[in-house]
PDB file of N, CA, C and O in Angstrom:
ATOM      1  N   UNK A   1     148.194 128.001   0.662  1.00  0.00           N
ATOM      2  CA  UNK A   1     147.652 128.685   1.818  1.00  0.00           C
ATOM      3  C   UNK A   1     147.803 130.189   1.639  1.00  0.00           C
ATOM      4  O   UNK A   1     148.785 130.674   1.078  1.00  0.00           O
ATOM      5  N   UNK A   2     146.820 130.898   2.124  1.00  0.00           N
ATOM      6  CA  UNK A   2     146.904 132.340   2.091  1.00  0.00           C
ATOM      7  C   UNK A   2     147.617 132.882   3.319  1.00  0.00           C
ATOM      8  O   UNK A   2     148.009 132.132   4.213  1.00  0.00           O
ATOM      9  N   UNK A   3     147.774 134.188   3.344  1.00  0.00           N
ATOM     10  CA  UNK A   3     148.491 134.816   4.454  1.00  0.00           C
ATOM     11  C   UNK A   3     147.737 134.665   5.778  1.00  0.00           C
ATOM     12  O   UNK A   3     148.351 134.409   6.814  1.00  0.00           O
ATOM     13  N   UNK A   4     146.423 134.819   5.748  1.00  0.00           N
ATOM     14  CA  UNK A   4     145.644 134.711   6.990  1.00  0.00           C
ATOM     15  C   UNK A   4     145.724 133.307   7.573  1.00  0.00           C
ATOM     16  O   UNK A   4     145.841 133.139   8.787  1.00  0.00           O
ATOM     17  N   UNK A   5     145.663 132.313   6.720  1.00  0.00           N
ATOM     18  CA  UNK A   5     145.751 130.935   7.190  1.00  0.00           C
ATOM     19  C   UNK A   5     147.115 130.647   7.785  1.00  0.00           C
ATOM     20  O   UNK A   5     147.220 130.035   8.848  1.00  0.00           O
ATOM     21  N   UNK A   6     148.159 131.089   7.099  1.00  0.00           N
ATOM     22  CA  UNK A   6     149.521 130.857   7.586  1.00  0.00           C
ATOM     23  C   UNK A   6     149.743 131.524   8.931  1.00  0.00           C
ATOM     24  O   UNK A   6     150.302 130.915   9.843  1.00  0.00           O
ATOM     25  N   UNK A   7     149.312 132.765   9.061  1.00  0.00           N
ATOM     26  CA  UNK A   7     149.489 133.496  10.316  1.00  0.00           C
ATOM     27  C   UNK A   7     148.684 132.840  11.434  1.00  0.00           C
ATOM     28  O   UNK A   7     149.183 132.697  12.550  1.00  0.00           O
ATOM     29  N   UNK A   8     147.448 132.441  11.151  1.00  0.00           N
ATOM     30  CA  UNK A   8     146.618 131.808  12.181  1.00  0.00           C
ATOM     31  C   UNK A   8     147.230 130.505  12.665  1.00  0.00           C
ATOM     32  O   UNK A   8     147.237 130.230  13.865  1.00  0.00           O
ATOM     33  N   UNK A   9     147.741 129.706  11.749  1.00  0.00           N
ATOM     34  CA  UNK A   9     148.346 128.430  12.137  1.00  0.00           C
ATOM     35  C   UNK A   9     149.632 128.659  12.918  1.00  0.00           C
ATOM     36  O   UNK A   9     149.876 127.966  13.906  1.00  0.00           O
ATOM     37  N   UNK A  10     150.459 129.608  12.503  1.00  0.00           N
ATOM     38  CA  UNK A  10     151.705 129.891  13.223  1.00  0.00           C
ATOM     39  C   UNK A  10     151.439 130.411  14.630  1.00  0.00           C
ATOM     40  O   UNK A  10     152.069 129.958  15.586  1.00  0.00           O
ATOM     41  N   UNK A  11     150.518 131.352  14.767  1.00  0.00           N
ATOM     42  CA  UNK A  11     150.207 131.905  16.083  1.00  0.00           C
ATOM     43  C   UNK A  11     149.612 130.830  16.984  1.00  0.00           C
ATOM     44  O   UNK A  11     149.973 130.729  18.157  1.00  0.00           O
ATOM     45  N   UNK A  12     148.707 130.031  16.443  1.00  0.00           N
ATOM     46  CA  UNK A  12     148.094 128.968  17.243  1.00  0.00           C
ATOM     47  C   UNK A  12     149.131 127.965  17.711  1.00  0.00           C
ATOM     48  O   UNK A  12     149.105 127.548  18.869  1.00  0.00           O
ATOM     49  N   UNK A  13     150.042 127.568  16.834  1.00  0.00           N
ATOM     50  CA  UNK A  13     151.044 126.574  17.229  1.00  0.00           C
ATOM     51  C   UNK A  13     152.000 127.134  18.276  1.00  0.00           C
ATOM     52  O   UNK A  13     152.399 126.410  19.188  1.00  0.00           O
ATOM     53  N   UNK A  14     152.371 128.395  18.165  1.00  0.00           N
ATOM     54  CA  UNK A  14     153.262 129.000  19.151  1.00  0.00           C
ATOM     55  C   UNK A  14     152.580 129.109  20.513  1.00  0.00           C
ATOM     56  O   UNK A  14     153.195 128.814  21.538  1.00  0.00           O
ATOM     57  N   UNK A  15     151.328 129.527  20.533  1.00  0.00           N
ATOM     58  CA  UNK A  15     150.626 129.678  21.805  1.00  0.00           C
ATOM     59  C   UNK A  15     150.316 128.330  22.446  1.00  0.00           C
ATOM     60  O   UNK A  15     150.400 128.193  23.667  1.00  0.00           O
ATOM     61  N   UNK A  16     149.963 127.343  21.646  1.00  0.00           N
ATOM     62  CA  UNK A  16     149.716 126.005  22.192  1.00  0.00           C
ATOM     63  C   UNK A  16     151.010 125.422  22.741  1.00  0.00           C
ATOM     64  O   UNK A  16     151.019 124.832  23.822  1.00  0.00           O
ATOM     65  N   UNK A  17     152.098 125.586  22.003  1.00  0.00           N
ATOM     66  CA  UNK A  17     153.395 125.094  22.481  1.00  0.00           C
ATOM     67  C   UNK A  17     153.807 125.763  23.780  1.00  0.00           C
ATOM     68  O   UNK A  17     154.325 125.101  24.679  1.00  0.00           O
ATOM     69  N   UNK A  18     153.586 127.063  23.891  1.00  0.00           N
ATOM     70  CA  UNK A  18     153.897 127.774  25.126  1.00  0.00           C
ATOM     71  C   UNK A  18     153.038 127.316  26.289  1.00  0.00           C
ATOM     72  O   UNK A  18     153.524 127.200  27.414  1.00  0.00           O
ATOM     73  N   UNK A  19     151.764 127.055  26.026  1.00  0.00           N
ATOM     74  CA  UNK A  19     150.880 126.567  27.083  1.00  0.00           C
ATOM     75  C   UNK A  19     151.309 125.188  27.562  1.00  0.00           C
ATOM     76  O   UNK A  19     151.329 124.926  28.765  1.00  0.00           O
ATOM     77  N   UNK A  20     151.652 124.309  26.632  1.00  0.00           N
ATOM     78  CA  UNK A  20     152.111 122.967  27.012  1.00  0.00           C
ATOM     79  C   UNK A  20     153.394 123.055  27.829  1.00  0.00           C
ATOM     80  O   UNK A  20     153.548 122.339  28.818  1.00  0.00           O
ATOM     81  N   UNK A  21     154.308 123.919  27.428  1.00  0.00           N
ATOM     82  CA  UNK A  21     155.558 124.095  28.168  1.00  0.00           C
ATOM     83  C   UNK A  21     155.289 124.632  29.570  1.00  0.00           C
ATOM     84  O   UNK A  21     155.910 124.180  30.532  1.00  0.00           O
ATOM     85  N   UNK A  22     154.377 125.583  29.698  1.00  0.00           N
ATOM     86  CA  UNK A  22     154.023 126.111  31.021  1.00  0.00           C
ATOM     87  C   UNK A  22     153.387 125.044  31.906  1.00  0.00           C
ATOM     88  O   UNK A  22     153.644 125.003  33.109  1.00  0.00           O
ATOM     89  N   UNK A  23     152.560 124.185  31.320  1.00  0.00           N
ATOM     90  CA  UNK A  23     151.931 123.117  32.104  1.00  0.00           C
ATOM     91  C   UNK A  23     152.986 122.151  32.619  1.00  0.00           C
ATOM     92  O   UNK A  23     152.912 121.706  33.765  1.00  0.00           O
ATOM     93  N   UNK A  24     153.974 121.819  31.781  1.00  0.00           N
ATOM     94  CA  UNK A  24     155.032 120.910  32.224  1.00  0.00           C
ATOM     95  C   UNK A  24     155.901 121.536  33.312  1.00  0.00           C
ATOM     96  O   UNK A  24     156.407 120.827  34.182  1.00  0.00           O
ATOM     97  N   UNK A  25     156.077 122.850  33.273  1.00  0.00           N
ATOM     98  CA  UNK A  25     156.914 123.525  34.272  1.00  0.00           C
ATOM     99  C   UNK A  25     156.193 123.743  35.592  1.00  0.00           C
ATOM    100  O   UNK A  25     156.845 123.878  36.628  1.00  0.00           O
ATOM    101  N   UNK A  26     154.873 123.781  35.585  1.00  0.00           N
ATOM    102  CA  UNK A  26     154.106 124.047  36.806  1.00  0.00           C
ATOM    103  C   UNK A  26     153.718 122.722  37.446  1.00  0.00           C
ATOM    104  O   UNK A  26     152.705 122.122  37.088  1.00  0.00           O
ATOM    105  N   UNK A  27     154.521 122.279  38.384  1.00  0.00           N
ATOM    106  CA  UNK A  27     154.296 120.964  38.977  1.00  0.00           C
ATOM    107  C   UNK A  27     153.210 120.973  40.049  1.00  0.00           C
ATOM    108  O   UNK A  27     152.509 119.975  40.217  1.00  0.00           O
ATOM    109  N   UNK A  28     153.057 122.082  40.781  1.00  0.00           N
ATOM    110  CA  UNK A  28     152.117 122.089  41.893  1.00  0.00           C
ATOM    111  C   UNK A  28     150.817 122.808  41.610  1.00  0.00           C
ATOM    112  O   UNK A  28     150.046 123.054  42.538  1.00  0.00           O
ATOM    113  N   UNK A  29     150.547 123.153  40.370  1.00  0.00           N
ATOM    114  CA  UNK A  29     149.347 123.920  40.045  1.00  0.00           C
ATOM    115  C   UNK A  29     148.168 122.962  39.861  1.00  0.00           C
ATOM    116  O   UNK A  29     148.265 121.993  39.109  1.00  0.00           O
ATOM    117  N   UNK A  30     147.054 123.235  40.550  1.00  0.00           N
ATOM    118  CA  UNK A  30     145.888 122.356  40.381  1.00  0.00           C
ATOM    119  C   UNK A  30     145.263 122.525  38.995  1.00  0.00           C
ATOM    120  O   UNK A  30     145.427 123.557  38.345  1.00  0.00           O
ATOM    121  N   UNK A  31     144.559 121.508  38.567  1.00  0.00           N
ATOM    122  CA  UNK A  31     143.937 121.518  37.246  1.00  0.00           C
ATOM    123  C   UNK A  31     142.904 122.635  37.120  1.00  0.00           C
ATOM    124  O   UNK A  31     142.677 123.162  36.030  1.00  0.00           O
ATOM    125  N   UNK A  32     142.280 122.991  38.244  1.00  0.00           N
ATOM    126  CA  UNK A  32     141.270 124.052  38.218  1.00  0.00           C
ATOM    127  C   UNK A  32     141.878 125.397  37.807  1.00  0.00           C
ATOM    128  O   UNK A  32     141.219 126.200  37.146  1.00  0.00           O
ATOM    129  N   UNK A  33     143.123 125.640  38.195  1.00  0.00           N
ATOM    130  CA  UNK A  33     143.784 126.892  37.826  1.00  0.00           C
ATOM    131  C   UNK A  33     144.139 126.922  36.344  1.00  0.00           C
ATOM    132  O   UNK A  33     144.311 127.999  35.772  1.00  0.00           O
ATOM    133  N   UNK A  34     144.249 125.770  35.726  1.00  0.00           N
ATOM    134  CA  UNK A  34     144.594 125.694  34.307  1.00  0.00           C
ATOM    135  C   UNK A  34     143.366 125.626  33.408  1.00  0.00           C
ATOM    136  O   UNK A  34     143.497 125.553  32.186  1.00  0.00           O
ATOM    137  N   UNK A  35     142.175 125.650  34.000  1.00  0.00           N
ATOM    138  CA  UNK A  35     140.946 125.517  33.223  1.00  0.00           C
ATOM    139  C   UNK A  35     140.788 126.649  32.206  1.00  0.00           C
ATOM    140  O   UNK A  35     140.441 126.397  31.052  1.00  0.00           O
ATOM    141  N   UNK A  36     141.038 127.882  32.622  1.00  0.00           N
ATOM    142  CA  UNK A  36     140.915 129.031  31.720  1.00  0.00           C
ATOM    143  C   UNK A  36     141.873 128.971  30.543  1.00  0.00           C
ATOM    144  O   UNK A  36     141.443 129.095  29.396  1.00  0.00           O
ATOM    145  N   UNK A  37     143.178 128.782  30.805  1.00  0.00           N
ATOM    146  CA  UNK A  37     144.110 128.683  29.681  1.00  0.00           C
ATOM    147  C   UNK A  37     143.826 127.503  28.746  1.00  0.00           C
ATOM    148  O   UNK A  37     144.029 127.608  27.537  1.00  0.00           O
ATOM    149  N   UNK A  38     143.361 126.390  29.296  1.00  0.00           N
ATOM    150  CA  UNK A  38     143.053 125.238  28.443  1.00  0.00           C
ATOM    151  C   UNK A  38     141.843 125.543  27.560  1.00  0.00           C
ATOM    152  O   UNK A  38     141.830 125.180  26.383  1.00  0.00           O
ATOM    153  N   UNK A  39     140.831 126.205  28.114  1.00  0.00           N
ATOM    154  CA  UNK A  39     139.681 126.610  27.299  1.00  0.00           C
ATOM    155  C   UNK A  39     140.101 127.600  26.217  1.00  0.00           C
ATOM    156  O   UNK A  39     139.623 127.528  25.085  1.00  0.00           O
ATOM    157  N   UNK A  40     140.987 128.515  26.562  1.00  0.00           N
ATOM    158  CA  UNK A  40     141.504 129.452  25.570  1.00  0.00           C
ATOM    159  C   UNK A  40     142.263 128.752  24.460  1.00  0.00           C
ATOM    160  O   UNK A  40     142.153 129.130  23.293  1.00  0.00           O
ATOM    161  N   UNK A  41     143.033 127.734  24.816  1.00  0.00           N
ATOM    162  CA  UNK A  41     143.775 126.975  23.808  1.00  0.00           C
ATOM    163  C   UNK A  41     142.823 126.239  22.876  1.00  0.00           C
ATOM    164  O   UNK A  41     143.055 126.172  21.669  1.00  0.00           O
ATOM    165  N   UNK A  42     141.756 125.689  23.435  1.00  0.00           N
ATOM    166  CA  UNK A  42     140.771 124.990  22.600  1.00  0.00           C
ATOM    167  C   UNK A  42     140.103 125.969  21.636  1.00  0.00           C
ATOM    168  O   UNK A  42     139.937 125.665  20.455  1.00  0.00           O
ATOM    169  N   UNK A  43     139.724 127.136  22.138  1.00  0.00           N
ATOM    170  CA  UNK A  43     139.121 128.145  21.270  1.00  0.00           C
ATOM    171  C   UNK A  43     140.092 128.615  20.194  1.00  0.00           C
ATOM    172  O   UNK A  43     139.689 128.889  19.063  1.00  0.00           O
ATOM    173  N   UNK A  44     141.365 128.708  20.548  1.00  0.00           N
ATOM    174  CA  UNK A  44     142.376 129.112  19.577  1.00  0.00           C
ATOM    175  C   UNK A  44     142.521 128.084  18.464  1.00  0.00           C
ATOM    176  O   UNK A  44     142.640 128.443  17.292  1.00  0.00           O
ATOM    177  N   UNK A  45     142.510 126.816  18.826  1.00  0.00           N
ATOM    178  CA  UNK A  45     142.603 125.758  17.818  1.00  0.00           C
ATOM    179  C   UNK A  45     141.373 125.779  16.907  1.00  0.00           C
ATOM    180  O   UNK A  45     141.494 125.624  15.692  1.00  0.00           O
ATOM    181  N   UNK A  46     140.203 125.970  17.491  1.00  0.00           N
ATOM    182  CA  UNK A  46     138.986 126.038  16.685  1.00  0.00           C
ATOM    183  C   UNK A  46     139.038 127.239  15.743  1.00  0.00           C
ATOM    184  O   UNK A  46     138.667 127.127  14.574  1.00  0.00           O
ATOM    185  N   UNK A  47     139.490 128.373  16.239  1.00  0.00           N
ATOM    186  CA  UNK A  47     139.603 129.559  15.392  1.00  0.00           C
ATOM    187  C   UNK A  47     140.594 129.379  14.262  1.00  0.00           C
ATOM    188  O   UNK A  47     140.323 129.776  13.129  1.00  0.00           O
ATOM    189  N   UNK A  48     141.739 128.784  14.555  1.00  0.00           N
ATOM    190  CA  UNK A  48     142.726 128.531  13.503  1.00  0.00           C
ATOM    191  C   UNK A  48     142.177 127.548  12.479  1.00  0.00           C
ATOM    192  O   UNK A  48     142.425 127.691  11.282  1.00  0.00           O
ATOM    193  N   UNK A  49     141.435 126.555  12.945  1.00  0.00           N
ATOM    194  CA  UNK A  49     140.839 125.589  12.027  1.00  0.00           C
ATOM    195  C   UNK A  49     139.802 126.264  11.127  1.00  0.00           C
ATOM    196  O   UNK A  49     139.726 125.971   9.933  1.00  0.00           O
ATOM    197  N   UNK A  50     139.001 127.171  11.704  1.00  0.00           N
ATOM    198  CA  UNK A  50     138.013 127.887  10.899  1.00  0.00           C
ATOM    199  C   UNK A  50     138.678 128.765   9.847  1.00  0.00           C
ATOM    200  O   UNK A  50     138.206 128.840   8.713  1.00  0.00           O
ATOM    201  N   UNK A  51     139.765 129.424  10.213  1.00  0.00           N
ATOM    202  CA  UNK A  51     140.474 130.246   9.238  1.00  0.00           C
ATOM    203  C   UNK A  51     141.063 129.364   8.145  1.00  0.00           C
ATOM    204  O   UNK A  51     141.005 129.703   6.963  1.00  0.00           O
ATOM    205  N   UNK A  52     141.634 128.222   8.553  1.00  0.00           N
ATOM    206  CA  UNK A  52     142.246 127.326   7.573  1.00  0.00           C
ATOM    207  C   UNK A  52     141.196 126.729   6.636  1.00  0.00           C
ATOM    208  O   UNK A  52     141.471 126.524   5.453  1.00  0.00           O
ATOM    209  N   UNK A  53     140.023 126.453   7.141  1.00  0.00           N
ATOM    210  CA  UNK A  53     138.966 125.862   6.314  1.00  0.00           C
ATOM    211  C   UNK A  53     138.117 126.924   5.619  1.00  0.00           C
ATOM    212  O   UNK A  53     137.383 126.616   4.680  1.00  0.00           O
ATOM    213  N   UNK A  54     138.214 128.167   6.074  1.00  0.00           N
ATOM    214  CA  UNK A  54     137.426 129.287   5.537  1.00  0.00           C
ATOM    215  C   UNK A  54     135.933 128.977   5.538  1.00  0.00           C
ATOM    216  O   UNK A  54     135.233 129.205   4.551  1.00  0.00           O
ATOM    217  N   UNK A  55     135.461 128.449   6.672  1.00  0.00           N
ATOM    218  CA  UNK A  55     134.049 128.067   6.744  1.00  0.00           C
ATOM    219  C   UNK A  55     133.292 128.864   7.798  1.00  0.00           C
ATOM    220  O   UNK A  55     132.398 128.328   8.453  1.00  0.00           O
ATOM    221  N   UNK A  56     133.634 130.124   7.969  1.00  0.00           N
ATOM    222  CA  UNK A  56     132.902 130.927   8.941  1.00  0.00           C
ATOM    223  C   UNK A  56     131.981 131.895   8.237  1.00  0.00           C
ATOM    224  O   UNK A  56     131.275 132.662   8.891  1.00  0.00           O
TER     225      UNK A  56
END
């Protein structure tokens, strides 16, 4: 793996882990309020996958 791939995967895993932890801690938050962060997490995973595959 190159440096860009390693950094993209590390950043993506840290941010996804933080989002999952925040979701578990927020017991009364409606799903609609989490729509933006969940979409951001999906885009982050897609971006990390593109960097890892180098297909952009």
